[in-house]
Residue frames relative to the residue before (quaternion, step in Angstrom):
aa qw qx qy qz dx dy dz
M 1.0000 0.0000 0.0000 0.0000 0.00 0.00 0.00
R 0.1716 -0.7729 0.6071 0.0673 3.54 -1.14 0.82
I 0.0712 -0.8070 0.5861 -0.0108 3.57 -0.78 1.16
L 0.0825 -0.7843 0.6136 0.0409 3.54 -0.96 0.84
F 0.2152 -0.7615 0.6017 0.1084 3.60 -0.86 1.06
V 0.0611 -0.8347 0.5471 -0.0155 3.59 -0.82 0.93
C 0.0463 0.7242 -0.6880 0.0099 3.52 -1.17 0.87
M 0.7753 -0.3699 0.2396 0.4524 3.59 -1.24 -0.28
G 0.8524 0.1671 -0.0398 0.4939 3.56 0.54 -1.20
N 0.3769 -0.7634 0.4451 0.2775 3.56 1.27 -0.19
I 0.5814 0.5777 -0.3971 0.4130 3.52 1.02 0.79
C 0.7459 0.3284 -0.1991 0.5442 3.65 1.25 -0.27
R 0.8360 0.2752 -0.1463 0.4515 3.54 0.04 -1.22
S 0.7413 0.4322 -0.2621 0.4415 3.62 0.62 -1.00
P 0.6465 0.4503 -0.3660 0.4952 3.67 0.89 -0.58
S 0.5934 0.5454 -0.3744 0.4586 3.67 1.10 -0.54
A 0.6577 0.4973 -0.3185 0.4676 3.56 0.95 -0.92
E 0.6273 0.5279 -0.3518 0.4518 3.57 0.96 -0.76
G 0.6725 0.4918 -0.2930 0.4690 3.57 0.86 -1.00
V 0.6688 0.4978 -0.3227 0.4480 3.62 0.76 -0.90
F 0.6911 0.4669 -0.2858 0.4719 3.63 0.90 -0.88
R 0.6112 0.5357 -0.3600 0.4581 3.59 0.96 -0.77
K 0.6678 0.4946 -0.3186 0.4560 3.64 0.86 -0.91
L 0.6709 0.5079 -0.3035 0.4471 3.56 0.87 -0.92
V 0.6634 0.4884 -0.3157 0.4707 3.58 0.95 -0.79
S 0.6654 0.5089 -0.3221 0.4409 3.57 0.96 -0.81
E 0.6682 0.4874 -0.3011 0.4746 3.56 1.16 -0.65
R 0.7780 0.4000 -0.1527 0.4597 3.57 0.93 -0.99
L 0.8046 0.1158 -0.0037 0.5824 3.54 0.98 -0.94
P 0.0262 -0.8695 0.4928 0.0214 3.64 0.74 0.97
D 0.7212 0.4162 -0.2673 0.4851 3.60 1.17 -0.37
A 0.3882 0.7319 -0.4693 0.3056 3.55 1.36 0.17
T 0.2605 -0.7304 0.6093 0.1657 3.51 -1.17 0.64
L 0.2030 0.7733 -0.5564 0.2262 3.50 0.31 1.42
E 0.2155 -0.7370 0.6155 0.1777 3.54 -1.00 0.64
I 0.0503 -0.8170 0.5738 -0.0281 3.58 -0.66 1.07
D 0.1017 0.7898 -0.5927 0.1213 3.55 -0.85 1.05
S 0.1738 -0.7651 0.6040 0.1399 3.53 -1.33 0.04
A 0.0193 -0.7873 0.6156 -0.0295 3.48 -1.26 0.57
G 0.3778 -0.7048 0.5537 0.2320 3.57 -1.34 0.19
T 0.5382 -0.6169 0.4895 0.3003 3.52 -1.30 0.41
H 0.7411 0.3089 -0.1331 0.5810 3.50 1.35 -0.58
D 0.4300 -0.7382 0.4750 0.2111 3.61 -1.10 0.73
Y 0.2545 0.8256 -0.4832 0.1419 3.60 1.22 0.37
H 0.8268 0.2643 -0.0717 0.4914 3.52 0.99 -0.98
T 0.2144 0.8263 -0.5013 0.1411 3.63 1.32 0.18
G 0.8130 0.2173 -0.2183 0.4941 3.53 -0.84 1.15
S 0.6083 0.5707 -0.3527 0.4241 3.59 1.22 -0.31
P 0.5166 -0.6028 0.4980 0.3490 3.56 -1.24 0.58
P 0.6631 -0.4561 0.3959 0.4422 3.58 -1.33 0.17
D 0.6557 -0.5012 0.4135 0.3846 3.52 -1.31 0.56
R 0.5631 -0.6401 0.4067 0.3283 3.56 -0.82 0.98
R 0.6403 0.5279 -0.3397 0.4426 3.60 1.00 -0.72
S 0.6268 0.5139 -0.3256 0.4868 3.54 1.11 -0.71
V 0.6336 0.5237 -0.3227 0.4692 3.59 0.98 -0.87
Q 0.6878 0.4827 -0.2919 0.4568 3.61 0.83 -0.93
A 0.6573 0.4943 -0.3287 0.4644 3.63 0.86 -0.83
A 0.6608 0.4876 -0.3185 0.4734 3.60 0.91 -0.94
S 0.6388 0.5526 -0.3405 0.4129 3.60 0.87 -0.85
R 0.6210 0.5518 -0.3274 0.4503 3.60 1.08 -0.71
R 0.7021 0.3978 -0.2387 0.5401 3.59 1.27 -0.45
G 0.5824 -0.6242 0.3626 0.3738 3.57 1.19 0.23
I 0.5272 0.5979 -0.4066 0.4464 3.57 1.27 0.55
D 0.2184 -0.7949 0.5591 0.0888 3.53 -0.83 1.09
L 0.0995 -0.8174 0.5674 0.0040 3.58 -0.53 1.24
S 0.4234 0.7879 -0.3981 0.2035 3.53 1.41 -0.33
G 0.7091 0.4613 -0.2657 0.4624 3.63 1.07 -0.69
L 0.5453 0.6341 -0.4014 0.3735 3.60 1.18 -0.09
R 0.0829 -0.7711 0.6289 0.0550 3.58 -1.21 0.60
A 0.5075 -0.6713 0.4445 0.3069 3.58 -0.92 0.86
R 0.0323 0.7584 -0.6508 0.0136 3.49 -1.20 0.72
T 0.4797 -0.6652 0.5070 0.2651 3.50 -1.30 0.35
V 0.5688 -0.5752 0.4675 0.3563 3.56 -1.13 0.69
T 0.1601 -0.7887 0.5876 0.0843 3.59 -0.92 0.95
H 0.6658 -0.4719 0.3819 0.4339 3.58 -1.19 0.23
E 0.6378 0.5460 -0.3256 0.4348 3.57 1.00 -0.86
D 0.5766 0.5964 -0.3921 0.3977 3.64 1.07 -0.62
F 0.6317 0.5410 -0.3443 0.4356 3.65 1.01 -0.61
E 0.6533 0.4824 -0.2822 0.5107 3.50 1.21 -0.60
R 0.7074 0.5173 -0.2360 0.4199 3.57 0.93 -1.08
F 0.7781 0.3894 -0.1680 0.4634 3.62 0.77 -1.05
D 0.4057 -0.7114 0.5303 0.2193 3.60 -0.98 0.97
L 0.7962 0.1127 -0.0177 0.5942 3.57 1.12 -0.69
I 0.0468 -0.7859 0.6162 -0.0204 3.55 -0.74 1.06
L 0.0962 -0.8473 0.5220 -0.0198 3.53 -0.40 1.39
A 0.2525 -0.7808 0.5637 0.0941 3.56 -0.55 1.30
M 0.4583 -0.6908 0.4906 0.2684 3.57 -1.02 0.76
D 0.8129 0.0487 -0.0367 0.5792 3.67 1.07 -0.50
R 0.7007 -0.4917 0.3343 0.3943 3.60 -1.28 0.14
E 0.5927 0.5618 -0.3637 0.4481 3.54 1.14 -0.66
N 0.7001 0.4214 -0.2681 0.5104 3.64 0.84 -0.93
L 0.5760 0.5520 -0.3969 0.4539 3.64 1.00 -0.50
A 0.6701 0.4987 -0.3027 0.4590 3.59 0.86 -0.98
L 0.6616 0.4967 -0.3196 0.4619 3.59 0.94 -0.85
L 0.6685 0.4871 -0.3196 0.4623 3.61 0.93 -0.71
E 0.6290 0.5164 -0.3297 0.4786 3.59 1.06 -0.69
Q 0.6266 0.5198 -0.3483 0.4646 3.65 1.03 -0.69
R 0.7390 0.4590 -0.2265 0.4380 3.52 0.88 -0.98
A 0.6212 0.5810 -0.3308 0.4088 3.61 1.10 -0.69
P 0.5001 -0.5836 0.5284 0.3607 3.55 -1.12 0.53
E 0.6296 -0.5954 0.3382 0.3670 3.55 -0.90 0.77
R 0.6623 0.5245 -0.3162 0.4315 3.59 1.01 -0.72
H 0.7124 0.4217 -0.2639 0.4950 3.57 1.19 -0.29
R 0.4460 0.7195 -0.4582 0.2710 3.62 1.11 -0.08
G 0.5907 0.5714 -0.3710 0.4323 3.61 1.10 -0.47
R 0.6045 0.5717 -0.3519 0.4288 3.67 1.18 -0.24
I 0.6497 0.5445 -0.2701 0.4566 3.51 1.33 -0.47
R 0.1369 0.7869 -0.5918 0.1089 3.52 -0.84 1.05
L 0.5448 -0.5571 0.4772 0.4064 3.57 -1.32 -0.04
M 0.5868 -0.5721 0.4585 0.3438 3.52 -1.10 0.77
M 0.7164 0.4873 -0.2474 0.4337 3.59 0.85 -1.05
D 0.4408 0.6744 -0.4655 0.3662 3.56 1.26 0.05
F 0.6680 0.4749 -0.2794 0.5001 3.57 1.27 -0.56
A 0.7516 0.2959 -0.2428 0.5372 3.63 1.15 0.24
P 0.0647 -0.8695 0.4886 0.0334 3.55 0.64 1.08
A 0.6972 0.4761 -0.2753 0.4599 3.55 1.11 -0.61
A 0.4388 0.7227 -0.4314 0.3147 3.60 1.29 -0.04
G 0.3946 -0.7152 0.4913 0.3023 3.64 1.06 -0.57
S 0.7170 0.3383 -0.2513 0.5553 3.62 1.18 0.23
R 0.2860 -0.7540 0.5607 0.1877 3.57 -0.92 0.78
E 0.7554 0.2965 -0.1495 0.5649 3.54 1.29 -0.30
V 0.3993 -0.6530 0.5919 0.2527 3.49 -1.36 0.53
P 0.3149 -0.7854 0.4816 0.2281 3.65 -0.27 1.12
D 0.5006 -0.6414 0.5000 0.2966 3.50 -1.23 0.63
P 0.2481 -0.8232 0.4936 0.1311 3.61 -0.43 1.12
Y 0.3879 0.8003 -0.4201 0.1804 3.59 1.32 -0.34
Y 0.7994 0.2893 -0.1724 0.4976 3.61 0.79 -0.93
G 0.5811 0.6123 -0.3521 0.4044 3.60 1.32 0.07
S 0.7003 -0.4400 0.3646 0.4278 3.45 -1.33 -0.42
A 0.6954 -0.4689 0.3323 0.4314 3.59 -1.29 0.23
N 0.5491 0.6023 -0.3853 0.4327 3.60 1.17 -0.53
G 0.6012 0.5912 -0.3714 0.3887 3.61 0.97 -0.64
F 0.6445 0.5378 -0.3005 0.4528 3.52 1.11 -0.81
E 0.6185 0.5162 -0.3261 0.4946 3.53 1.20 -0.61
E 0.6328 0.5336 -0.3275 0.4556 3.55 0.95 -0.87
V 0.6432 0.5246 -0.3188 0.4576 3.60 0.98 -0.91
L 0.6570 0.5000 -0.3172 0.4666 3.61 0.96 -0.80
D 0.5951 0.5632 -0.3476 0.4560 3.57 0.99 -0.84
L 0.6951 0.4678 -0.2765 0.4707 3.62 0.77 -1.08
L 0.6695 0.5052 -0.3004 0.4541 3.58 0.90 -0.95
E 0.6446 0.4980 -0.3448 0.4665 3.62 0.91 -0.70
E 0.6542 0.4858 -0.3313 0.4757 3.62 0.90 -0.71
A 0.6871 0.4665 -0.3000 0.4693 3.60 0.84 -0.80
A 0.6227 0.5497 -0.3458 0.4365 3.58 1.05 -0.67
E 0.5920 0.5515 -0.3353 0.4826 3.55 1.15 -0.80
G 0.6944 0.4797 -0.2884 0.4523 3.55 0.84 -0.92
L 0.6200 0.5384 -0.3208 0.4721 3.53 1.05 -0.86
L 0.6694 0.5008 -0.3002 0.4594 3.63 0.77 -0.97
Q 0.6435 0.5157 -0.3216 0.4653 3.58 0.97 -0.89
S 0.6457 0.5228 -0.3129 0.4603 3.60 1.00 -0.92
I 0.6347 0.5072 -0.3277 0.4822 3.60 0.97 -0.79
A 0.6772 0.5130 -0.2861 0.4431 3.57 0.83 -1.02
E 0.7236 0.3980 -0.2353 0.5125 3.56 1.03 -0.78
A 0.4527 -0.7167 0.4232 0.3198 3.60 1.35 0.11
K 0.3496 0.7171 -0.5235 0.2993 3.56 1.06 0.63
V 0.7305 0.2212 -0.1672 0.6241 3.53 1.25 -0.48
T 0.0042 0.8341 -0.5488 0.0555 3.54 -0.44 1.16
P 0.5463 -0.5913 0.4511 0.3853 3.61 -1.10 0.38
R 0.6779 -0.5201 0.3410 0.3920 3.56 -1.18 0.47
């Protein structure tokens, strides 16, 4: 199964989601054959590492984002990935506009996997305080648990 996490610039939320999910999979399903990646809907930061505040917040939780680099969602991503998870409704709408109609069913909100979290979106922490990066990780950890459970229960399956 191939999973792509998507936010706007691919320097805060989506690389954090990639890191959180990679760590969870390595701990819980070390033999799983999952491909995990992240990208942005905009090319503002292509080639840049994740925001230092994201890296620092993730590091405090044992998650290493240092090797990641921002990239933009490509047309091929809609063919390649079985599940494309947007961090918010704005990016969800952009992905749905860009995706070939036959692949739109692969696109969902990340927080669909954490219905009890009280938030349908992962807020963008870029212009906020350091606490916002912790809140993002809290939400992503909860959603990652739900995603992993859905995969394990085969509620989310590859094409």
